[in-house]
PyMOL Python script that loads the backbone (N, CA, C, O; Angstrom):
from pymol import cmd

cmd.read_pdbstr("""\
ATOM      1  N   MET A   1     -33.326  -4.483 -17.364  1.00  0.00           N
ATOM      2  CA  MET A   1     -34.520  -5.298 -17.407  1.00  0.00           C
ATOM      3  C   MET A   1     -34.741  -5.983 -16.063  1.00  0.00           C
ATOM      4  O   MET A   1     -35.858  -5.997 -15.546  1.00  0.00           O
ATOM      5  N   PHE A   2     -33.702  -6.535 -15.512  1.00  0.00           N
ATOM      6  CA  PHE A   2     -33.833  -7.212 -14.232  1.00  0.00           C
ATOM      7  C   PHE A   2     -34.223  -6.217 -13.139  1.00  0.00           C
ATOM      8  O   PHE A   2     -34.991  -6.548 -12.236  1.00  0.00           O
ATOM      9  N   LYS A   3     -33.694  -5.007 -13.225  1.00  0.00           N
ATOM     10  CA  LYS A   3     -34.034  -3.967 -12.251  1.00  0.00           C
ATOM     11  C   LYS A   3     -35.522  -3.653 -12.284  1.00  0.00           C
ATOM     12  O   LYS A   3     -36.152  -3.488 -11.239  1.00  0.00           O
ATOM     13  N   GLN A   4     -36.076  -3.572 -13.473  1.00  0.00           N
ATOM     14  CA  GLN A   4     -37.505  -3.283 -13.599  1.00  0.00           C
ATOM     15  C   GLN A   4     -38.340  -4.411 -13.015  1.00  0.00           C
ATOM     16  O   GLN A   4     -39.365  -4.161 -12.381  1.00  0.00           O
ATOM     17  N   PHE A   5     -37.915  -5.637 -13.221  1.00  0.00           N
ATOM     18  CA  PHE A   5     -38.640  -6.778 -12.670  1.00  0.00           C
ATOM     19  C   PHE A   5     -38.629  -6.728 -11.150  1.00  0.00           C
ATOM     20  O   PHE A   5     -39.659  -6.961 -10.516  1.00  0.00           O
ATOM     21  N   ILE A   6     -37.478  -6.428 -10.558  1.00  0.00           N
ATOM     22  CA  ILE A   6     -37.359  -6.378  -9.110  1.00  0.00           C
ATOM     23  C   ILE A   6     -38.161  -5.213  -8.542  1.00  0.00           C
ATOM     24  O   ILE A   6     -38.779  -5.346  -7.486  1.00  0.00           O
ATOM     25  N   GLN A   7     -38.158  -4.075  -9.227  1.00  0.00           N
ATOM     26  CA  GLN A   7     -38.908  -2.920  -8.734  1.00  0.00           C
ATOM     27  C   GLN A   7     -40.404  -3.171  -8.797  1.00  0.00           C
ATOM     28  O   GLN A   7     -41.133  -2.738  -7.906  1.00  0.00           O
ATOM     29  N   ASP A   8     -40.870  -3.845  -9.807  1.00  0.00           N
ATOM     30  CA  ASP A   8     -42.297  -4.132  -9.940  1.00  0.00           C
ATOM     31  C   ASP A   8     -42.746  -5.266  -9.032  1.00  0.00           C
ATOM     32  O   ASP A   8     -43.925  -5.360  -8.690  1.00  0.00           O
ATOM     33  N   PHE A   9     -41.846  -6.100  -8.651  1.00  0.00           N
ATOM     34  CA  PHE A   9     -42.172  -7.263  -7.820  1.00  0.00           C
ATOM     35  C   PHE A   9     -42.380  -6.804  -6.379  1.00  0.00           C
ATOM     36  O   PHE A   9     -41.494  -6.181  -5.794  1.00  0.00           O
ATOM     37  N   THR A  10     -43.534  -7.105  -5.808  1.00  0.00           N
ATOM     38  CA  THR A  10     -43.789  -6.701  -4.426  1.00  0.00           C
ATOM     39  C   THR A  10     -42.993  -7.584  -3.478  1.00  0.00           C
ATOM     40  O   THR A  10     -42.785  -8.766  -3.750  1.00  0.00           O
ATOM     41  N   ASP A  11     -42.556  -7.023  -2.391  1.00  0.00           N
ATOM     42  CA  ASP A  11     -41.721  -7.718  -1.398  1.00  0.00           C
ATOM     43  C   ASP A  11     -40.454  -8.261  -2.029  1.00  0.00           C
ATOM     44  O   ASP A  11     -40.072  -9.404  -1.780  1.00  0.00           O
ATOM     45  N   SER A  12     -39.806  -7.450  -2.839  1.00  0.00           N
ATOM     46  CA  SER A  12     -38.611  -7.900  -3.543  1.00  0.00           C
ATOM     47  C   SER A  12     -37.469  -8.203  -2.579  1.00  0.00           C
ATOM     48  O   SER A  12     -36.626  -9.053  -2.867  1.00  0.00           O
ATOM     49  N   ARG A  13     -37.433  -7.528  -1.457  1.00  0.00           N
ATOM     50  CA  ARG A  13     -36.370  -7.797  -0.489  1.00  0.00           C
ATOM     51  C   ARG A  13     -36.463  -9.216   0.052  1.00  0.00           C
ATOM     52  O   ARG A  13     -35.445  -9.885   0.226  1.00  0.00           O
ATOM     53  N   ILE A  14     -37.661  -9.669   0.313  1.00  0.00           N
ATOM     54  CA  ILE A  14     -37.836 -11.030   0.818  1.00  0.00           C
ATOM     55  C   ILE A  14     -37.374 -12.038  -0.219  1.00  0.00           C
ATOM     56  O   ILE A  14     -36.726 -13.030   0.116  1.00  0.00           O
ATOM     57  N   TYR A  15     -37.706 -11.784  -1.478  1.00  0.00           N
ATOM     58  CA  TYR A  15     -37.293 -12.675  -2.557  1.00  0.00           C
ATOM     59  C   TYR A  15     -35.773 -12.720  -2.682  1.00  0.00           C
ATOM     60  O   TYR A  15     -35.190 -13.796  -2.813  1.00  0.00           O
ATOM     61  N   LEU A  16     -35.138 -11.563  -2.643  1.00  0.00           N
ATOM     62  CA  LEU A  16     -33.689 -11.510  -2.797  1.00  0.00           C
ATOM     63  C   LEU A  16     -32.966 -12.143  -1.611  1.00  0.00           C
ATOM     64  O   LEU A  16     -31.997 -12.879  -1.797  1.00  0.00           O
ATOM     65  N   ILE A  17     -33.423 -11.866  -0.416  1.00  0.00           N
ATOM     66  CA  ILE A  17     -32.777 -12.434   0.773  1.00  0.00           C
ATOM     67  C   ILE A  17     -32.992 -13.934   0.839  1.00  0.00           C
ATOM     68  O   ILE A  17     -32.069 -14.670   1.189  1.00  0.00           O
ATOM     69  N   SER A  18     -34.192 -14.407   0.510  1.00  0.00           N
ATOM     70  CA  SER A  18     -34.435 -15.844   0.548  1.00  0.00           C
ATOM     71  C   SER A  18     -33.626 -16.575  -0.517  1.00  0.00           C
ATOM     72  O   SER A  18     -33.159 -17.687  -0.270  1.00  0.00           O
ATOM     73  N   SER A  19     -33.450 -15.987  -1.678  1.00  0.00           N
ATOM     74  CA  SER A  19     -32.628 -16.633  -2.700  1.00  0.00           C
ATOM     75  C   SER A  19     -31.159 -16.655  -2.285  1.00  0.00           C
ATOM     76  O   SER A  19     -30.449 -17.619  -2.571  1.00  0.00           O
ATOM     77  N   LEU A  20     -30.702 -15.607  -1.618  1.00  0.00           N
ATOM     78  CA  LEU A  20     -29.331 -15.594  -1.103  1.00  0.00           C
ATOM     79  C   LEU A  20     -29.132 -16.683  -0.064  1.00  0.00           C
ATOM     80  O   LEU A  20     -28.132 -17.400  -0.098  1.00  0.00           O
ATOM     81  N   TRP A  21     -30.079 -16.813   0.864  1.00  0.00           N
ATOM     82  CA  TRP A  21     -29.971 -17.855   1.886  1.00  0.00           C
ATOM     83  C   TRP A  21     -30.019 -19.250   1.271  1.00  0.00           C
ATOM     84  O   TRP A  21     -29.288 -20.144   1.699  1.00  0.00           O
ATOM     85  N   LEU A  22     -30.864 -19.436   0.284  1.00  0.00           N
ATOM     86  CA  LEU A  22     -30.952 -20.728  -0.386  1.00  0.00           C
ATOM     87  C   LEU A  22     -29.623 -21.088  -1.036  1.00  0.00           C
ATOM     88  O   LEU A  22     -29.166 -22.225  -0.922  1.00  0.00           O
ATOM     89  N   PHE A  23     -29.000 -20.133  -1.714  1.00  0.00           N
ATOM     90  CA  PHE A  23     -27.704 -20.366  -2.330  1.00  0.00           C
ATOM     91  C   PHE A  23     -26.645 -20.679  -1.282  1.00  0.00           C
ATOM     92  O   PHE A  23     -25.861 -21.611  -1.461  1.00  0.00           O
ATOM     93  N   LEU A  24     -26.607 -19.923  -0.199  1.00  0.00           N
ATOM     94  CA  LEU A  24     -25.608 -20.143   0.843  1.00  0.00           C
ATOM     95  C   LEU A  24     -25.768 -21.514   1.503  1.00  0.00           C
ATOM     96  O   LEU A  24     -24.781 -22.208   1.751  1.00  0.00           O
ATOM     97  N   ILE A  25     -26.999 -21.896   1.783  1.00  0.00           N
ATOM     98  CA  ILE A  25     -27.242 -23.206   2.402  1.00  0.00           C
ATOM     99  C   ILE A  25     -26.803 -24.323   1.458  1.00  0.00           C
ATOM    100  O   ILE A  25     -26.161 -25.282   1.886  1.00  0.00           O
ATOM    101  N   PHE A  26     -27.145 -24.203   0.181  1.00  0.00           N
ATOM    102  CA  PHE A  26     -26.738 -25.214  -0.791  1.00  0.00           C
ATOM    103  C   PHE A  26     -25.218 -25.291  -0.886  1.00  0.00           C
ATOM    104  O   PHE A  26     -24.659 -26.388  -0.898  1.00  0.00           O
ATOM    105  N   PHE A  27     -24.539 -24.145  -0.953  1.00  0.00           N
ATOM    106  CA  PHE A  27     -23.091 -24.112  -1.058  1.00  0.00           C
ATOM    107  C   PHE A  27     -22.442 -24.728   0.176  1.00  0.00           C
ATOM    108  O   PHE A  27     -21.479 -25.485   0.051  1.00  0.00           O
ATOM    109  N   ILE A  28     -22.947 -24.420   1.348  1.00  0.00           N
ATOM    110  CA  ILE A  28     -22.390 -24.971   2.585  1.00  0.00           C
ATOM    111  C   ILE A  28     -22.608 -26.474   2.652  1.00  0.00           C
ATOM    112  O   ILE A  28     -21.709 -27.205   3.067  1.00  0.00           O
ATOM    113  N   LEU A  29     -23.782 -26.952   2.252  1.00  0.00           N
ATOM    114  CA  LEU A  29     -24.044 -28.397   2.261  1.00  0.00           C
ATOM    115  C   LEU A  29     -23.124 -29.140   1.303  1.00  0.00           C
ATOM    116  O   LEU A  29     -22.621 -30.213   1.636  1.00  0.00           O
ATOM    117  N   VAL A  30     -22.900 -28.589   0.132  1.00  0.00           N
ATOM    118  CA  VAL A  30     -21.991 -29.225  -0.824  1.00  0.00           C
ATOM    119  C   VAL A  30     -20.565 -29.240  -0.281  1.00  0.00           C
ATOM    120  O   VAL A  30     -19.855 -30.234  -0.428  1.00  0.00           O
ATOM    121  N   ALA A  31     -20.148 -28.151   0.341  1.00  0.00           N
ATOM    122  CA  ALA A  31     -18.805 -28.089   0.923  1.00  0.00           C
ATOM    123  C   ALA A  31     -18.638 -29.115   2.040  1.00  0.00           C
ATOM    124  O   ALA A  31     -17.605 -29.780   2.119  1.00  0.00           O
ATOM    125  N   VAL A  32     -19.638 -29.250   2.897  1.00  0.00           N
ATOM    126  CA  VAL A  32     -19.572 -30.238   3.982  1.00  0.00           C
ATOM    127  C   VAL A  32     -19.537 -31.649   3.409  1.00  0.00           C
ATOM    128  O   VAL A  32     -18.793 -32.500   3.897  1.00  0.00           O
ATOM    129  N   MET A  33     -20.337 -31.902   2.378  1.00  0.00           N
ATOM    130  CA  MET A  33     -20.344 -33.224   1.762  1.00  0.00           C
ATOM    131  C   MET A  33     -18.971 -33.560   1.174  1.00  0.00           C
ATOM    132  O   MET A  33     -18.496 -34.687   1.315  1.00  0.00           O
ATOM    133  N   LEU A  34     -18.336 -32.594   0.522  1.00  0.00           N
ATOM    134  CA  LEU A  34     -17.024 -32.836  -0.067  1.00  0.00           C
ATOM    135  C   LEU A  34     -15.959 -33.047   1.001  1.00  0.00           C
ATOM    136  O   LEU A  34     -15.061 -33.869   0.821  1.00  0.00           O
ATOM    137  N   ILE A  35     -16.045 -32.326   2.096  1.00  0.00           N
ATOM    138  CA  ILE A  35     -15.070 -32.494   3.167  1.00  0.00           C
ATOM    139  C   ILE A  35     -15.211 -33.856   3.825  1.00  0.00           C
ATOM    140  O   ILE A  35     -14.212 -34.488   4.168  1.00  0.00           O
ATOM    141  N   ARG A  36     -16.447 -34.313   4.005  1.00  0.00           N
ATOM    142  CA  ARG A  36     -16.692 -35.586   4.680  1.00  0.00           C
ATOM    143  C   ARG A  36     -16.571 -36.806   3.766  1.00  0.00           C
ATOM    144  O   ARG A  36     -16.606 -37.941   4.240  1.00  0.00           O
ATOM    145  N   MET A  37     -16.428 -36.576   2.456  1.00  0.00           N
ATOM    146  CA  MET A  37     -16.369 -37.675   1.506  1.00  0.00           C
ATOM    147  C   MET A  37     -15.134 -38.550   1.761  1.00  0.00           C
ATOM    148  O   MET A  37     -14.077 -38.059   2.157  1.00  0.00           O
ATOM    149  N   ASN A  38     -15.294 -39.833   1.527  1.00  0.00           N
ATOM    150  CA  ASN A  38     -14.215 -40.794   1.726  1.00  0.00           C
ATOM    151  C   ASN A  38     -13.073 -40.498   0.754  1.00  0.00           C
ATOM    152  O   ASN A  38     -13.284 -40.438  -0.458  1.00  0.00           O
ATOM    153  N   LYS A  39     -11.877 -40.314   1.283  1.00  0.00           N
ATOM    154  CA  LYS A  39     -10.724 -39.948   0.447  1.00  0.00           C
ATOM    155  C   LYS A  39     -10.339 -41.073  -0.520  1.00  0.00           C
ATOM    156  O   LYS A  39      -9.877 -40.802  -1.628  1.00  0.00           O
ATOM    157  N   ASN A  40     -10.523 -42.318  -0.114  1.00  0.00           N
ATOM    158  CA  ASN A  40     -10.230 -43.440  -1.013  1.00  0.00           C
ATOM    159  C   ASN A  40     -11.171 -43.437  -2.223  1.00  0.00           C
ATOM    160  O   ASN A  40     -10.756 -43.750  -3.339  1.00  0.00           O
ATOM    161  N   HIS A  41     -12.416 -43.089  -1.996  1.00  0.00           N
ATOM    162  CA  HIS A  41     -13.388 -43.015  -3.095  1.00  0.00           C
ATOM    163  C   HIS A  41     -12.996 -41.907  -4.076  1.00  0.00           C
ATOM    164  O   HIS A  41     -13.099 -42.088  -5.289  1.00  0.00           O
ATOM    165  N   ILE A  42     -12.550 -40.769  -3.559  1.00  0.00           N
ATOM    166  CA  ILE A  42     -12.121 -39.667  -4.417  1.00  0.00           C
ATOM    167  C   ILE A  42     -10.924 -40.095  -5.263  1.00  0.00           C
ATOM    168  O   ILE A  42     -10.866 -39.801  -6.457  1.00  0.00           O
ATOM    169  N   LYS A  43      -9.981 -40.782  -4.649  1.00  0.00           N
ATOM    170  CA  LYS A  43      -8.797 -41.235  -5.379  1.00  0.00           C
ATOM    171  C   LYS A  43      -9.192 -42.262  -6.451  1.00  0.00           C
ATOM    172  O   LYS A  43      -8.701 -42.200  -7.578  1.00  0.00           O
ATOM    173  N   TYR A  44     -10.066 -43.192  -6.106  1.00  0.00           N
ATOM    174  CA  TYR A  44     -10.526 -44.201  -7.063  1.00  0.00           C
ATOM    175  C   TYR A  44     -11.209 -43.535  -8.257  1.00  0.00           C
ATOM    176  O   TYR A  44     -10.942 -43.893  -9.404  1.00  0.00           O
ATOM    177  N   MET A  45     -12.094 -42.564  -7.990  1.00  0.00           N
ATOM    178  CA  MET A  45     -12.814 -41.900  -9.070  1.00  0.00           C
ATOM    179  C   MET A  45     -11.875 -41.054  -9.934  1.00  0.00           C
ATOM    180  O   MET A  45     -12.100 -40.930 -11.138  1.00  0.00           O
ATOM    181  N   SER A  46     -10.837 -40.475  -9.347  1.00  0.00           N
ATOM    182  CA  SER A  46      -9.919 -39.658 -10.143  1.00  0.00           C
ATOM    183  C   SER A  46      -9.038 -40.515 -11.045  1.00  0.00           C
ATOM    184  O   SER A  46      -8.603 -40.051 -12.099  1.00  0.00           O
ATOM    185  N   GLU A  47      -8.772 -41.746 -10.655  1.00  0.00           N
ATOM    186  CA  GLU A  47      -7.947 -42.636 -11.466  1.00  0.00           C
ATOM    187  C   GLU A  47      -8.761 -43.486 -12.430  1.00  0.00           C
ATOM    188  O   GLU A  47      -8.187 -44.184 -13.265  1.00  0.00           O
ATOM    189  N   LEU A  48     -10.056 -43.444 -12.335  1.00  0.00           N
ATOM    190  CA  LEU A  48     -10.924 -44.280 -13.149  1.00  0.00           C
ATOM    191  C   LEU A  48     -10.744 -44.065 -14.655  1.00  0.00           C
ATOM    192  O   LEU A  48     -10.645 -45.055 -15.380  1.00  0.00           O
ATOM    193  N   PRO A  49     -10.696 -42.844 -15.159  1.00  0.00           N
ATOM    194  CA  PRO A  49     -10.493 -42.679 -16.611  1.00  0.00           C
ATOM    195  C   PRO A  49      -9.160 -43.259 -17.090  1.00  0.00           C
ATOM    196  O   PRO A  49      -9.066 -43.764 -18.209  1.00  0.00           O
ATOM    197  N   LEU A  50      -8.143 -43.186 -16.251  1.00  0.00           N
ATOM    198  CA  LEU A  50      -6.843 -43.721 -16.637  1.00  0.00           C
ATOM    199  C   LEU A  50      -6.875 -45.246 -16.681  1.00  0.00           C
ATOM    200  O   LEU A  50      -6.259 -45.853 -17.558  1.00  0.00           O
ATOM    201  N   LYS A  51      -7.582 -45.864 -15.749  1.00  0.00           N
ATOM    202  CA  LYS A  51      -7.676 -47.315 -15.706  1.00  0.00           C
ATOM    203  C   LYS A  51      -8.432 -47.859 -16.898  1.00  0.00           C
ATOM    204  O   LYS A  51      -8.080 -48.915 -17.424  1.00  0.00           O
ATOM    205  N   GLU A  52      -9.480 -47.148 -17.339  1.00  0.00           N
ATOM    206  CA  GLU A  52     -10.226 -47.602 -18.506  1.00  0.00           C
ATOM    207  C   GLU A  52      -9.350 -47.612 -19.756  1.00  0.00           C
ATOM    208  O   GLU A  52      -9.441 -48.528 -20.573  1.00  0.00           O
ATOM    209  N   ASN A  53      -8.511 -46.605 -19.903  1.00  0.00           N
ATOM    210  CA  ASN A  53      -7.636 -46.528 -21.078  1.00  0.00           C
ATOM    211  C   ASN A  53      -6.589 -47.636 -21.051  1.00  0.00           C
ATOM    212  O   ASN A  53      -6.231 -48.147 -22.112  1.00  0.00           O
ATOM    213  N   GLU A  54      -6.090 -48.022 -19.901  1.00  0.00           N
ATOM    214  CA  GLU A  54      -5.099 -49.089 -19.799  1.00  0.00           C
ATOM    215  C   GLU A  54      -5.701 -50.437 -20.175  1.00  0.00           C
ATOM    216  O   GLU A  54      -5.021 -51.270 -20.774  1.00  0.00           O
ATOM    217  N   GLU A  55      -6.966 -50.661 -19.832  1.00  0.00           N
ATOM    218  CA  GLU A  55      -7.613 -51.935 -20.147  1.00  0.00           C
ATOM    219  C   GLU A  55      -7.876 -52.088 -21.641  1.00  0.00           C
ATOM    220  O   GLU A  55      -7.861 -53.204 -22.160  1.00  0.00           O
ATOM    221  N   ASN A  56      -8.114 -50.988 -22.331  1.00  0.00           N
ATOM    222  CA  ASN A  56      -8.440 -51.038 -23.750  1.00  0.00           C
ATOM    223  C   ASN A  56      -7.203 -51.216 -24.632  1.00  0.00           C
ATOM    224  O   ASN A  56      -7.327 -51.624 -25.787  1.00  0.00           O
ATOM    225  N   ILE A  57      -6.042 -50.924 -24.117  1.00  0.00           N
ATOM    226  CA  ILE A  57      -4.808 -50.983 -24.937  1.00  0.00           C
ATOM    227  C   ILE A  57      -4.373 -52.399 -25.164  1.00  0.00           C
ATOM    228  O   ILE A  57      -3.363 -52.636 -25.827  1.00  0.00           O
TER     229      ILE A  57
END
""", "prot")
cmd.dss("prot")
cmd.show_as("cartoon", "prot")
cmd.util.cbc("prot")
cmd.orient("prot")
């Protein structure tokens, strides 16, 4: 079904290449954001569920 849609769609190569580039740009931006993220913030957020449980006990 998807093949038929792509074959009927004019300029399908442009659509496929642009969607690939969009995905790659998004993936690279997310990776850069995660690398540059403050390590203390990551540690705080990872321990947050554990801290909530300790307060409720």
